[in-house]
N, C-alpha and C positions, 0 to 999 in steps of 0.2 A: 473223131472216134476216141473212145476212152479205153485205155488198157489198164488192167489192174492185176498184174501177175502176183503182186504181194497179197491181195485179197484171195486169189485162187490158192496160193500156197498156204495161207492161214486156214482156209476152209478145209483143205485136204488134211492138214495137220490135226485140226479139230476132229476130223472124221477118222483119225488114226492112220492116215495114209501119208505120213511125212516122208516116206521114201520115194514118193512120186515126184518126178521132176517137172517143173513148170517153166515154160519158155514163151517168149514173145513171138507172135505170128500175126501179121496183118495180111489177110487174104486179098486185100485190094492192092497191095504193093508187091509187085513181082520180086523186087530186091529183098523184101522181108521174107517172102516164101523161100527164096534161094538161100538166104542166110540161115533160116531155121533148118532147112533140109541139109545144108552143108554141115551145120553144127551137129545134127543128129548123125549123119554119116561118119563124121570124125570120131564119134564115140565107139564105132565099130560094133554097135549093138543092133541086132536085127529088129525091125518093127514087128511086133506080134500081132498087132491089129491097127488099122487106120480107119477111123470113123470120120467121114466127111459130112458133117451135119451142120456146121456153123453157117449162118446166113445173115442177111440184112433185110430189114423190112423195107417196103417201097418208100422212097423219099417223097416229100410233099411236092417236089418239082423234079423235072428231068435233070439228072446230074451225070457227069462223065468223069472217069478217072483220068490220070495223067496220060494214058495211052489213047484216050478217046472213046473207050467202051462205056456203055451205060453201067452205073455203079452196081446195081443189083445183079446184073448178069456177070460182071467181072468178079464180084465177091462170091456169089453162090455157085458159079460154074468154073470160070477160068482159074481162080485161085486154088480150088480143090484139084482141078485137073493138073496144074503145074506141080502141086505138092505130091500128088500121086505118082506122077512121072519121075520125080527126082528121088523117090524112096526105093531105089533098087541098086 
């Protein structure tokens, strides 16, 4: 998986949204989801909106994450669910 927070920040700055904070979040990795949520909660800012729309396309072959879940299910559902539960 490729992460490019630098490209996201540059695109936001180009659009005049340089005050938007960009963070790393890998929905397939529960530790990454927890770290992202913990960082957000430490800022003591309330989330105004949470859009759970990121997803992964079907792999060419059956793949599983480190926990044994199918990759598409883990990314498209479990990662979003974990993030939503920790945002309170």
